[in-house]
ROTITI-618226 format. One record per residue (C-alpha): residue number from 1; residue in three letters; x, y, z. Coordinates in steps of 0.001 Angstrom, whole numbers, plus 500000, padded with zeros to 6 digits. Layout:
N
R_sefi_guvex_xx_yy_zz
R_NUM_ALA_X_Y_Z $
...
***
This chain:
238
R_sefi_guvex_xx_yy_zz
R_1_MET_572679_363411_367860 $
R_2_ASN_574240_363310_364409 $
R_3_PRO_578011_364064_364626 $
R_4_THR_578309_364909_360912 $
R_5_PRO_577095_368542_361164 $
R_6_LEU_579466_369151_364082 $
R_7_LEU_582391_367746_362122 $
R_8_TYR_581750_369922_359083 $
R_9_THR_581076_372962_361255 $
R_10_ALA_584418_372410_362993 $
R_11_ILE_586193_372255_359622 $
R_12_ALA_584522_375465_358466 $
R_13_ALA_585170_377197_361787 $
R_14_SER_588867_376377_361579 $
R_15_ALA_589078_378762_358610 $
R_16_ASN_588372_381622_361050 $
R_17_LEU_591564_380669_362860 $
R_18_VAL_593545_380338_359638 $
R_19_GLY_592507_383822_358513 $
R_20_ALA_593436_385296_361883 $
R_21_ALA_596761_383468_361969 $
R_22_ALA_597645_384932_358573 $
R_23_VAL_597139_388461_359905 $
R_24_VAL_598854_387883_363239 $
R_25_SER_601891_386246_361612 $
R_26_HIS_602104_389078_359049 $
R_27_SER_601691_386735_356098 $
R_28_ARG_601595_388645_352825 $
R_29_TRP_598005_389090_351688 $
R_30_THR_597567_390893_348400 $
R_31_VAL_594509_393088_348057 $
R_32_ARG_593711_391432_344738 $
R_33_ALA_593750_387915_346242 $
R_34_LEU_591447_388953_349076 $
R_35_GLU_589029_390712_346719 $
R_36_ASN_588890_387659_344455 $
R_37_MET_588167_385398_347427 $
R_38_VAL_585396_387698_348681 $
R_39_ALA_583834_387860_345202 $
R_40_LEU_583975_384088_344765 $
R_41_SER_582381_383581_348179 $
R_42_ALA_579616_386068_347367 $
R_43_GLY_578630_384277_344167 $
R_44_PHE_578543_380895_345886 $
R_45_MET_576596_382137_348932 $
R_46_ILE_573956_384010_346962 $
R_47_SER_573462_380965_344734 $
R_48_VAL_573017_378492_347568 $
R_49_ALA_570682_380894_349394 $
R_50_LEU_568373_381568_346429 $
R_51_LEU_568441_378161_344742 $
R_52_ASP_568428_375850_347762 $
R_53_LEU_567952_377409_351199 $
R_54_VAL_564998_379670_350351 $
R_55_PRO_562999_377057_348349 $
R_56_ASP_563649_374314_350918 $
R_57_ALA_562703_376639_353789 $
R_58_ILE_559395_377552_352123 $
R_59_THR_558708_373884_351379 $
R_60_ALA_559280_373006_355026 $
R_61_ASN_557617_375987_356716 $
R_62_GLY_555260_377460_354127 $
R_63_GLU_554571_381195_354026 $
R_64_GLN_555881_381533_357572 $
R_65_ALA_559370_380868_356209 $
R_66_ALA_559340_384169_354318 $
R_67_LEU_558998_386115_357573 $
R_68_ILE_561846_384144_359199 $
R_69_ILE_564043_384750_356131 $
R_70_LEU_563395_388480_356404 $
R_71_LEU_564098_388435_360143 $
R_72_GLY_567400_386657_359532 $
R_73_TYR_568339_389267_356951 $
R_74_LEU_567415_392156_359262 $
R_75_LEU_569176_390568_362227 $
R_76_VAL_572551_390632_360469 $
R_77_HIS_572073_394257_359433 $
R_78_LEU_571171_395185_363007 $
R_79_THR_574203_393505_364563 $
R_80_GLN_576852_394317_361951 $
R_81_HIS_575852_397702_360574 $
R_82_THR_573543_399326_363141 $
R_83_LEU_574819_398339_366576 $
R_84_ALA_578382_397931_365297 $
R_85_PRO_579699_401320_364124 $
R_86_HIS_582255_399899_361680 $
R_87_PHE_582705_396555_359985 $
R_88_HIS_583683_395259_356579 $
R_89_PHE_585031_392011_355179 $
R_90_GLY_588665_392835_354577 $
R_91_GLU_591849_393782_356357 $
R_92_GLU_591520_396888_358520 $
R_93_VAL_594373_399283_357816 $
R_94_HIS_593155_402308_359821 $
R_95_HIS_593210_402806_363563 $
R_96_VAL_589884_401999_365244 $
R_97_THR_588686_402160_368836 $
R_98_LYS_588240_399190_371126 $
R_99_VAL_584492_399845_371088 $
R_100_VAL_584521_399288_367332 $
R_101_SER_586467_396042_367535 $
R_102_PHE_584384_394523_370343 $
R_103_SER_581066_395622_368857 $
R_104_ALA_582108_394024_365564 $
R_105_LEU_583011_390855_367451 $
R_106_ALA_579597_390795_369157 $
R_107_GLY_577847_391140_365815 $
R_108_LEU_579974_388458_364185 $
R_109_ILE_579417_386041_367064 $
R_110_LEU_575697_386105_366321 $
R_111_HIS_576415_385692_362615 $
R_112_THR_578789_382755_363139 $
R_113_PHE_576283_381162_365501 $
R_114_VAL_573833_381110_362591 $
R_115_ASP_576595_379660_360392 $
R_116_GLY_576519_376612_362635 $
R_117_VAL_572714_376597_362571 $
R_118_ALA_572845_376728_358771 $
R_119_ILE_575180_373750_358409 $
R_120_ALA_573193_371633_360871 $
R_121_SER_569884_372648_359261 $
R_122_GLY_571229_371809_355813 $
R_123_PHE_572251_368332_356903 $
R_124_GLY_568863_368016_358554 $
R_125_VAL_567293_368251_355096 $
R_126_SER_569794_366153_353138 $
R_127_GLN_573461_365259_352929 $
R_128_SER_573825_367159_349659 $
R_129_LEU_572311_370398_350994 $
R_130_GLY_574460_370166_354101 $
R_131_LEU_577587_369890_351972 $
R_132_LEU_576582_372870_349819 $
R_133_VAL_575902_375044_352868 $
R_134_PHE_579197_373899_354380 $
R_135_LEU_581099_374962_351249 $
R_136_ALA_579347_378343_351157 $
R_137_ILE_580239_379055_354780 $
R_138_LEU_583780_377713_354480 $
R_139_LEU_584527_380113_351620 $
R_140_HIS_583773_383247_353647 $
R_141_LYS_585201_382063_356971 $
R_142_LEU_588777_382901_355951 $
R_143_PRO_588167_386596_355170 $
R_144_GLU_585913_386714_358241 $
R_145_GLY_588760_385604_360520 $
R_146_LEU_591093_388005_358759 $
R_147_ALA_588650_390890_359242 $
R_148_ILE_588053_390450_362969 $
R_149_SER_591716_389856_363827 $
R_150_SER_592878_392890_361847 $
R_151_LEU_590208_394996_363580 $
R_152_PHE_591533_393926_366969 $
R_153_LEU_595112_394713_365991 $
R_154_ALA_594035_398091_364568 $
R_155_SER_592400_398943_367907 $
R_156_GLY_595664_398288_369771 $
R_157_GLU_594844_394816_371095 $
R_158_SER_597533_392140_371278 $
R_159_ARG_598054_389314_368798 $
R_160_ARG_596775_386932_371443 $
R_161_ALA_593549_388911_371738 $
R_162_ALA_593187_388939_367946 $
R_163_LEU_593529_385162_367827 $
R_164_GLY_591124_384880_370757 $
R_165_ALA_588514_386876_368844 $
R_166_SER_588708_384489_365900 $
R_167_ALA_588512_381528_368274 $
R_168_ALA_585319_383004_369750 $
R_169_LEU_583812_383049_366252 $
R_170_ALA_584790_379420_365684 $
R_171_ILE_583292_378328_369025 $
R_172_SER_580091_380258_368292 $
R_173_SER_579608_378270_365068 $
R_174_LEU_580060_374992_366909 $
R_175_ILE_577514_376036_369546 $
R_176_GLY_575056_376926_366779 $
R_177_ALA_575376_373507_365159 $
R_178_LEU_575076_371735_368510 $
R_179_LEU_572004_373655_369676 $
R_180_THR_570234_373172_366349 $
R_181_GLN_570142_369452_367081 $
R_182_GLN_569082_369983_370694 $
R_183_VAL_566645_372931_370663 $
R_184_PRO_563389_372192_368786 $
R_185_ILE_562701_375758_367661 $
R_186_LEU_566140_376029_366045 $
R_187_GLY_565654_372692_364363 $
R_188_GLN_562292_373852_363018 $
R_189_TYR_563206_377369_361867 $
R_190_GLY_566952_377087_361397 $
R_191_LEU_566688_376705_357623 $
R_192_PRO_564791_379962_356874 $
R_193_LEU_566930_381819_359425 $
R_194_ALA_570043_380541_357665 $
R_195_ALA_568597_381547_354297 $
R_196_GLY_568142_385165_355395 $
R_197_VAL_571575_385382_356995 $
R_198_THR_573357_383737_354057 $
R_199_LEU_571599_386020_351591 $
R_200_TYR_572594_389102_353586 $
R_201_VAL_576230_388087_353960 $
R_202_GLY_576535_387306_350259 $
R_203_ALA_574535_390189_348785 $
R_204_SER_574873_392979_351357 $
R_205_ASN_578221_392285_353032 $
R_206_LEU_580411_390746_350363 $
R_207_VAL_579130_392229_347088 $
R_208_PRO_579636_395880_348178 $
R_209_GLU_583286_395054_348919 $
R_210_PHE_584032_394634_345208 $
R_211_GLN_581109_395893_343126 $
R_212_GLY_582722_399276_342554 $
R_213_LYS_586000_397744_341388 $
R_214_ARG_586780_397960_337694 $
R_215_GLU_589231_395070_337846 $
R_216_TRP_587758_392384_335570 $
R_217_ARG_589264_389510_337555 $
R_218_VAL_587212_390426_340613 $
R_219_GLN_583959_390545_338672 $
R_220_PHE_584870_387291_336969 $
R_221_SER_585445_385697_340381 $
R_222_PHE_581886_386561_341373 $
R_223_PHE_580398_384781_338360 $
R_224_LEU_582880_381965_338873 $
R_225_GLY_581489_381543_342390 $
R_226_CYS_577997_381103_340915 $
R_227_ALA_579308_378575_338405 $
R_228_LEU_581252_376767_341120 $
R_229_TYR_578036_376384_343077 $
R_230_TYR_576338_374859_340020 $
R_231_PHE_579085_372271_339546 $
R_232_ALA_579243_371538_343273 $
R_233_ARG_575482_371017_343246 $
R_234_ARG_575787_368535_340395 $
R_235_LEU_578716_366831_342088 $
R_236_VAL_576896_366186_345368 $
R_237_GLY_573717_365155_343552 $
R_238_ALA_571468_367913_344895 $
***
């Protein structure tokens, strides 16, 4: 078993805890800073999905990869926006029910599991792809931890429960990376599954959070995320 994917998954997963800690400790988060981070993450994730994960998945699995990519995309929509009645990447400022918070947690656990699958699958192809996938996932882990912890607090749960929810997301990512190296079917189809999930998170979860904003800095951050991916790709020699 290669320990490298587990190490990078652990680093990315720790950002879930950092985001939750910021909410629980009442650190000052400006709306503008959060929107810029979400936009930057969206640009980077969409770029790595379309320019690396999708082509590499089709190269490895042929036409069958397209179906897996679609299934990954639909799976996130099912868990986060069909079974879960309310979820968005951002701080929750309205009161929600416990059903909402726990259903959102269940959906995100599946998503973060695939985060771990994505990192391990990327390293399974090459060191450079693994690093790019790691960066894409790391960028959205912070607002992800912030979102789930603020949902728990908004539903009346304790700070400890909010931190526990973010820890569950971090552990789920680690399990995903571990199982990808142990379960043959995940090792074989993890890349197209990750492509579909990454594309959904970037294009359907993150972009709607800021696309209606007229603030130019937010829109600039999105294109900056795409450019950042390009320079990161050159840097790691992909």
